[in-house]
C-alpha positions, 0 to 999 in steps of 0.5 A, a space after each residue: 500500500 502506498 504511503 503519503 510519506 517518504 521512507 527515507 529522509 531525502 531533503 533537498 535543503 537548497 531547493 526547499 529553502 528557495 521555495 520557502 523564501 518565496 512563499 507569500 503568506 499573506 497572498 496564500 491566506 487571501 486565496 484560501 479565504 476566497 476558496 473557502 467562500 466558494 467551498 460551501 454548497 449554499 454560498 456556491 449556489 448563491 454565487 451561481 444564482 448571482 452569475 445567472 441573475 447578474 444582480 439580485 436582492 436577498 429576498 430573491 436569493 432566499 427564494 431561489 436557494 430555498 433558504 432563510 433570508 438571514 442565512 442568505 445574508 450571512 453567506 453574502 457577507 462571507 462572499 463580500 468579505 472574500 471579495 467575491 461579491 459586492 452590494 449596492 443599496 437602492 432605497 430600502 433594497 440591497 442588491 448583490 452581484 459578483 465581482 470580476 474576481 468572483 465571476 472568474 473564480 466561479 467560472 474556473 471552478 465550474 469549468 474544471 468540474 465539467 471537464 473532470 466529469 466529462 473525463 470520468 464518463 469516457 
């Protein structure tokens, strides 16, 4: 059975140190937060609905997803904080849409999932 670890210590210290020195931990944390934002089925559903509907209010999104407005609002806040969605107030109504980053990440994830499915069906 294959193991996830080396059976022998084989550290290439110069190469490992070079890679380690070039890691941007702030960037990694930001990208991880964005990935987590789309890693929840409800938030992903909301993002797909926003991609389809361009701009929707919480009431619309609650109806579309079959979730409570306060839960949808919580998920929208997470998407906004990750930089994947934006909000715009029009009187008493707040409309949400995906940012360019949110649209790009969503399209990339959906396309990769479709490609993976197509490959596995062959």
